N, C-alpha and C positions, 0 to 999 in steps of 0.2 A: 056585891062588887067583886070583880075578878082581879086576881093578882097578876101583875106583869112587871118584868124587869129586863133590862138590856143584858144580853150575854156578850161578854167581851173578855179580853185577856185579863183586864183588871177586875172583872166581875164575872168569873166563870160559873158555870152551873155544874151540878153533880148528877151523874147517872150511877145508881147502885143497883146492880143486877143480882137477884136472888135465884140460885139454881138448885133445883131438887136433885139430891144425890141419893135418894132412898132406893131400896131394892126394886121398886116398881119401874124405875128408869131403865132396867134391863129388859123390860117387856118389849116384844117386837111389834112394830107397826105394820100396816098392810103392805108397805113398801119393802118389808124384810129387814129394815134397819131398826136398831133399838131406839127408844125414846131419848136416851142419853146422847146417841150419835146425832140425832136430829136437833136436839137443843144446842149441842156444841157447834154444829154448823150454823144455826141461826145466830147464836151469840157471836161467833167469829165473823160472820158477814156483817152484823150490826156494828161491831168494833171497827171493821175495815171501812164501813161507810162513814162512821163518825170521824175516823182519821182522815179519810179523803176530803170531807167537808172542811177540815181544819188545816189542810195542807195548801200552802201558797208557795210562790216562787222561792221565798227565803226560808222555807221550812214549815214545820207543823206548829201552828199557833195553839196555845193552851186555852182554848175556849171552854174545855170540859175537864172535869175531874171524873175518873172512872173507878168504880170498885166492883168486885164480884165476890159474893159470899155464897159458898156451897153449904147446904144443910141436908141432914139426913138422920139416921138412927144414932149416929155417934156425935151429934151436936152440929154446931156451925163452925166454919173455918174460912180463912182467906182463900178465895178461888184462884188467886195468882200464885205462881211458883217462881223459883229462880230469883233473879234480882228484884222482882216486884213482890216477893213473898213477905217482906218485912213490915209492910203496912197495907191497909185496905184500899184507901183512895190514892190515885196517882194522876198526874197531869197526862193528858192524851199523848203528848210527845214522848213520855217515858214508855207508854204502851207501844207506840209506834217503833221505838228504837230497841225494844227488848222482847221480841217474839220468842216464845218458848220453843216453838217448832213451826216450820213452814212446809206445807205439803204441795206437791204438784198434782193436779187433778185434771182429768179430761172431762170436758163438758159434753153431755149428751144433747144432741140437737136432732129434732125430728125432721126428716126430709119430706118436703111436700110432694104430692102426687102430680 
């Protein structure tokens, strides 16, 4: 029998992301980027998507609790810093309102022939 439950503000679900912080994450991929850079981009895009799905006209609804745990040779630790560094799980609205850093990037688009 499969488990199912409604996800709502009164019954949020949790996402806990475990992020490898070991020395091997400095290894370069075929793209020239490190594994750590790739994982950071994927996690940030995932968080942005989750925030987007919870955002309505009146604001961000707390359908999700989000946590990030980094682990490596020095043990495990809270992956959030700044105002979010005091605990592991946070409502999605807290993550949306407390970005540590915002980057502007240009998107590469291939031109058709």
